[in-house]
C-alpha positions as CSV (number, residue, x, y, z in Angstrom):
1,M,-85.9,136.0,38.8
2,T,-88.2,135.5,35.7
3,S,-91.9,135.0,36.2
4,N,-91.9,131.4,35.5
5,L,-89.2,130.8,38.0
6,R,-91.0,132.9,40.6
7,N,-94.2,130.9,39.9
8,L,-92.2,127.6,40.3
9,A,-90.8,128.6,43.6
10,L,-94.1,129.8,44.9
11,H,-95.6,126.6,43.9
12,G,-92.8,124.9,45.6
13,M,-93.4,126.6,48.7
14,F,-97.2,125.9,48.6
15,L,-96.6,122.2,48.3
16,S,-94.1,122.3,51.2
17,V,-96.6,124.0,53.5
18,I,-99.4,121.6,52.3
19,G,-97.5,118.6,52.5
20,A,-96.5,119.4,56.3
21,F,-100.2,120.5,57.2
22,V,-101.2,117.0,55.7
23,T,-98.7,115.2,57.6
24,T,-99.6,117.0,60.9
25,V,-103.3,116.1,60.3
26,S,-102.4,112.6,59.4
27,A,-100.4,112.2,62.6
28,Q,-103.2,113.7,64.7
29,Q,-105.9,111.4,63.1
30,G,-103.7,108.5,63.7
31,Y,-103.0,109.5,67.2
32,P,-101.3,107.7,69.1
33,T,-98.6,106.0,67.1
34,K,-95.9,105.5,69.8
35,P,-96.0,105.0,73.9
36,I,-97.5,107.8,75.9
37,K,-95.4,109.1,79.1
38,M,-97.6,110.1,82.0
39,I,-95.7,112.4,84.6
40,V,-97.1,112.2,88.0
41,S,-96.4,114.9,90.4
42,A,-96.4,112.4,93.4
43,S,-94.3,109.6,94.8
44,P,-94.8,105.8,93.9
45,G,-97.8,104.2,96.0
46,G,-99.5,107.5,97.1
47,T,-103.1,108.4,96.0
48,T,-102.0,110.2,93.0
49,D,-99.7,107.7,91.6
50,L,-102.2,104.9,92.2
51,L,-105.0,106.8,90.5
52,A,-102.8,107.5,87.5
53,R,-101.8,103.9,87.3
54,S,-105.3,102.6,87.3
55,I,-106.3,105.1,84.7
56,G,-103.0,104.4,82.6
57,E,-104.1,100.7,82.5
58,R,-107.4,101.5,80.9
59,L,-105.9,104.1,78.4
60,T,-103.3,101.5,77.4
61,E,-106.0,99.2,76.5
62,S,-108.2,101.6,74.5
63,L,-105.6,103.7,72.7
64,R,-103.6,100.4,72.1
65,Q,-100.3,102.1,72.9
66,P,-98.3,101.8,76.2
67,V,-99.0,104.4,78.9
68,I,-95.7,104.8,80.9
69,V,-95.8,106.3,84.2
70,E,-93.0,108.5,85.4
71,N,-93.0,109.8,89.0
72,R,-91.6,113.4,89.4
73,P,-92.4,114.4,93.1
74,S,-91.1,117.3,94.9
75,A,-91.6,121.1,95.3
76,L,-95.5,120.8,95.3
77,G,-95.7,119.5,91.7
78,V,-93.6,122.3,90.2
79,V,-90.8,119.5,89.1
80,A,-93.2,117.5,87.2
81,A,-95.1,120.7,85.8
82,E,-91.9,121.9,84.4
83,A,-90.9,118.4,83.1
84,T,-94.1,118.4,81.2
85,L,-93.8,121.9,79.8
86,A,-90.5,121.0,78.4
87,A,-91.9,118.3,76.1
88,P,-93.5,118.9,72.7
89,A,-97.3,119.6,72.9
90,D,-98.3,116.6,70.7
91,G,-100.2,114.2,73.5
92,Y,-97.1,112.1,74.2
93,T,-96.2,113.8,77.5
94,L,-98.9,114.3,80.0
95,L,-99.1,115.8,83.5
96,V,-101.2,113.9,86.2
97,T,-101.4,116.2,89.3
98,W,-103.6,117.3,92.0
99,H,-104.7,120.4,93.7
100,T,-101.2,121.3,94.8
101,H,-101.0,122.6,91.2
102,T,-103.1,125.4,92.1
103,I,-102.0,125.9,95.6
104,S,-98.4,126.2,94.7
105,A,-99.1,129.0,92.2
106,A,-101.3,130.7,94.9
107,M,-98.5,130.7,97.4
108,N,-95.8,131.2,95.0
109,P,-96.8,134.0,92.3
110,K,-93.1,133.8,91.0
111,L,-93.3,130.3,89.4
112,S,-91.9,130.1,86.0
113,Y,-95.5,128.9,84.5
114,H,-99.0,129.8,84.9
115,P,-101.1,126.8,86.2
116,V,-103.7,127.1,83.6
117,D,-102.3,129.2,80.5
118,S,-99.1,127.3,80.4
119,F,-101.1,124.0,80.1
120,T,-103.8,122.3,78.0
121,P,-106.6,120.7,80.2
122,I,-107.7,117.6,79.4
123,T,-110.0,116.4,82.1
124,Q,-110.4,116.2,85.7
125,F,-110.3,112.9,87.5
126,T,-112.1,113.5,90.7
127,N,-113.2,115.5,93.5
128,A,-111.8,114.5,96.8
129,A,-112.9,115.7,100.3
130,L,-110.2,115.7,103.3
131,M,-110.8,114.2,106.7
132,L,-110.2,115.8,110.1
133,V,-108.5,113.3,112.5
134,V,-107.1,113.5,115.9
135,H,-105.4,111.0,118.3
136,P,-107.7,108.7,120.3
137,S,-106.3,110.4,123.4
138,A,-107.9,113.9,122.4
139,P,-110.9,115.3,124.5
140,A,-112.8,116.1,121.5
141,R,-115.1,113.2,120.3
142,N,-117.3,115.1,117.9
143,L,-117.0,118.2,115.8
144,Q,-118.7,120.6,118.1
145,E,-116.3,119.3,121.0
146,F,-113.5,119.8,118.6
147,I,-114.4,123.7,118.0
148,D,-114.8,124.3,121.6
149,W,-111.3,122.6,122.4
150,T,-109.3,124.4,119.6
151,K,-110.9,127.7,120.7
152,R,-110.6,127.4,124.4
153,S,-107.2,125.8,124.6
154,P,-104.8,128.0,126.7
155,T,-102.0,127.4,124.4
156,P,-102.0,127.2,120.6
157,L,-102.5,123.5,119.4
158,N,-100.6,122.0,116.6
159,F,-101.8,120.9,113.4
160,G,-99.7,118.6,110.8
161,S,-100.0,118.1,107.2
162,A,-98.2,116.4,104.3
163,G,-96.3,119.6,103.7
164,N,-96.3,123.4,103.1
165,G,-99.2,124.3,100.6
166,S,-100.9,120.8,100.8
167,G,-104.6,120.8,101.0
168,G,-104.4,119.7,104.7
169,H,-102.3,122.7,105.3
170,L,-104.6,125.2,103.8
171,A,-107.8,123.5,105.3
172,G,-106.0,124.0,108.6
173,E,-105.8,127.6,107.8
174,L,-109.3,128.1,106.6
175,Y,-110.3,126.5,109.9
176,K,-108.3,129.1,112.1
177,L,-109.6,131.8,109.8
178,M,-113.5,130.8,110.3
179,T,-113.1,130.2,114.1
180,G,-110.5,132.1,115.5
181,A,-108.7,129.3,116.9
182,K,-105.0,129.5,117.4
183,A,-102.9,126.8,116.0
184,Q,-99.4,126.2,114.6
185,H,-98.9,124.5,111.2
186,I,-96.3,121.6,111.3
187,P,-95.3,120.6,107.5
188,Y,-93.9,117.2,107.0
189,K,-92.6,115.4,103.8
190,G,-95.7,113.2,102.7
191,T,-98.6,111.9,104.5
192,G,-96.9,108.9,105.9
193,P,-94.5,110.9,108.3
194,A,-97.4,113.0,109.3
195,M,-99.6,110.2,110.1
196,N,-96.8,108.5,112.0
197,D,-96.4,111.7,114.3
198,L,-100.0,111.9,115.0
199,L,-100.3,108.4,116.0
200,A,-97.5,109.1,118.5
201,A,-99.9,112.0,119.6
202,R,-96.7,114.6,118.7
203,Y,-99.4,117.1,117.5
204,E,-103.2,117.5,118.1
205,F,-105.0,117.2,114.7
206,S,-104.7,116.8,111.0
207,F,-106.6,117.4,107.7
208,G,-105.6,114.4,105.4
209,A,-107.4,112.2,102.7
210,P,-109.7,109.8,103.9
211,Q,-108.4,106.8,102.0
212,G,-105.4,104.3,102.2
213,A,-103.6,104.0,105.4
214,S,-105.6,107.0,107.2
215,V,-108.8,104.9,106.6
216,N,-107.3,101.7,108.1
217,L,-106.1,103.7,111.0
218,V,-109.6,105.4,111.8
219,R,-111.2,101.8,111.3
220,A,-109.0,100.3,113.6
221,G,-109.6,103.0,116.5
222,R,-105.9,104.1,116.2
223,L,-107.2,107.5,114.9
224,R,-110.6,109.4,115.7
225,A,-112.5,110.9,112.6
226,I,-114.2,114.3,113.4
227,A,-115.6,115.4,110.1
228,V,-115.1,115.6,106.4
229,T,-114.3,118.9,104.3
230,A,-117.0,118.2,101.6
231,P,-120.2,120.4,101.5
232,R,-122.1,117.2,102.4
233,R,-121.4,113.8,104.2
234,L,-119.8,111.4,102.4
235,A,-121.4,108.1,101.2
236,A,-118.5,106.0,102.3
237,W,-118.5,107.7,105.9
238,P,-122.1,108.5,106.7
239,D,-121.5,108.8,110.2
240,V,-118.8,111.3,109.9
241,P,-120.4,115.1,109.7
242,A,-119.3,117.6,107.3
243,M,-117.4,120.6,108.6
244,A,-120.1,122.8,107.1
245,E,-122.5,121.4,109.5
246,A,-120.9,123.2,112.3
247,L,-119.2,125.9,110.2
248,P,-121.4,126.8,107.1
249,G,-119.4,127.6,104.2
250,F,-116.5,125.4,105.1
251,E,-115.3,123.6,102.0
252,V,-112.4,122.4,101.0
253,L,-112.2,119.6,97.9
254,G,-109.2,118.3,96.4
255,W,-108.9,117.3,92.9
256,Y,-106.8,115.2,90.7
257,G,-106.9,115.6,87.1
258,M,-104.9,115.5,83.6
259,L,-103.0,118.4,81.7
260,G,-100.6,118.7,78.7
261,P,-98.4,121.4,77.4
262,A,-100.1,124.7,76.0
263,K,-101.5,124.8,72.5
264,M,-101.9,120.7,72.2
265,P,-103.7,119.8,68.9
266,T,-107.7,120.0,69.3
267,P,-108.2,116.3,67.8
268,V,-105.6,114.8,70.2
269,V,-107.3,116.5,73.2
270,A,-110.6,115.2,72.1
271,R,-109.1,111.7,71.8
272,L,-107.5,111.7,75.2
273,H,-110.5,113.3,77.0
274,E,-112.7,110.5,75.3
275,A,-110.5,107.7,76.6
276,T,-109.9,109.1,79.9
277,R,-113.6,109.6,80.6
278,A,-114.4,106.0,79.5
279,A,-111.4,105.0,81.9
280,L,-113.0,106.8,84.8
281,E,-116.4,105.0,84.2
282,H,-114.6,101.6,84.1
283,P,-116.1,99.6,87.3
284,S,-112.7,99.0,88.9
285,V,-111.4,102.6,88.4
286,R,-114.8,104.2,89.8
287,Q,-114.9,101.6,92.7
288,R,-111.3,102.6,93.6
289,I,-112.4,106.4,93.6
290,V,-115.7,105.9,95.6
291,E,-114.0,103.6,98.2
292,D,-111.3,106.4,98.6
293,G,-114.3,108.8,99.5
294,A,-113.9,110.7,96.1
295,E,-116.3,111.5,93.0
296,P,-115.5,110.8,89.6
297,V,-115.6,113.7,87.4
298,G,-114.6,113.5,83.7
299,N,-115.6,116.8,82.7
300,S,-114.8,118.4,79.4
301,P,-111.5,120.1,78.6
302,E,-113.0,123.6,78.8
303,E,-114.9,122.9,82.1
304,F,-111.7,121.6,83.6
305,G,-110.2,124.8,82.5
306,R,-112.6,127.0,84.0
307,F,-112.5,124.9,87.1
308,L,-108.7,125.5,87.6
309,R,-109.2,129.2,87.2
310,T,-111.7,129.3,90.1
311,D,-109.7,126.9,92.0
312,L,-106.6,129.1,91.7
313,M,-108.7,132.4,92.6
314,K,-110.1,130.6,95.8
315,W,-106.7,129.4,97.0
316,S,-105.1,133.0,96.2
317,K,-107.9,134.6,98.3
318,L,-107.4,132.0,101.3
319,V,-103.5,132.5,101.2
320,K,-104.1,136.3,101.2
321,E,-106.9,136.3,103.9
322,S,-105.1,133.9,106.2
323,G,-101.5,135.0,105.8
324,A,-100.6,131.3,104.8
325,K,-96.9,130.9,103.9
326,F,-94.1,128.4,103.4
327,D,-93.1,127.8,107.0
């Protein structure tokens, strides 16, 4: 090849690279230019789904593109996570998930992905406590009576949860670890079936989200609230003590948040974070979160990433110490 031909070839390659770069930057700056799919790791009608749809409505308004919710429940969020990772890292496929995202990794280190490294954190929606509830026929009417009852019961009591690896499951394991109480975990396929059996007194207690149907059941006197798992009492439930008041150090906080596939473009992440944080500050969204006994967060992608790593370590330590497993 002559010198002139070589120079022309190199010049052409240079222009191709520059052209591709300009096209990519232009696409990022114009983001979004088409509908965004939000994959939700929960069934329709649940807390995760309703929160995602509420935020999605605000994002549709601010980003001027439809935000389409696609529910992919099952397998502690693994199905939704894998579906997200199968998509391009361009900001048009996002994952809305909750604390089972890190819990499932703590309980199953052989997952096909890492809960932090395989994703791009965008922001954490909320922190959310759980509520310890019992059937009204239970002998425990307050937290201390509950502790005495579970520790002194001649036979192990049963506690139900929304499923293996749920926040309620590990909250129960933490309670057993801190008190020495004997209790058997009963996993259900969702909060609804778990609450139905507690209403029928088929088991003794449960740690569940203080929202939705469970809130109405407590207010109607069909369930009795004993404590919440936040470090302090919740503003929405000032008469219900925190577990830490009797068991210092007891804390189980669930979370909800948004991630994308790893290596998303920084400008796209910044745009999504800005829009999502604004959505969390919208009065209607904020009211829904607070009424559910949670706190809006809206932290930075870097802060959310650090939070996820800490959360993974916390659950991994609890799983190891308690021996929690998929029953």
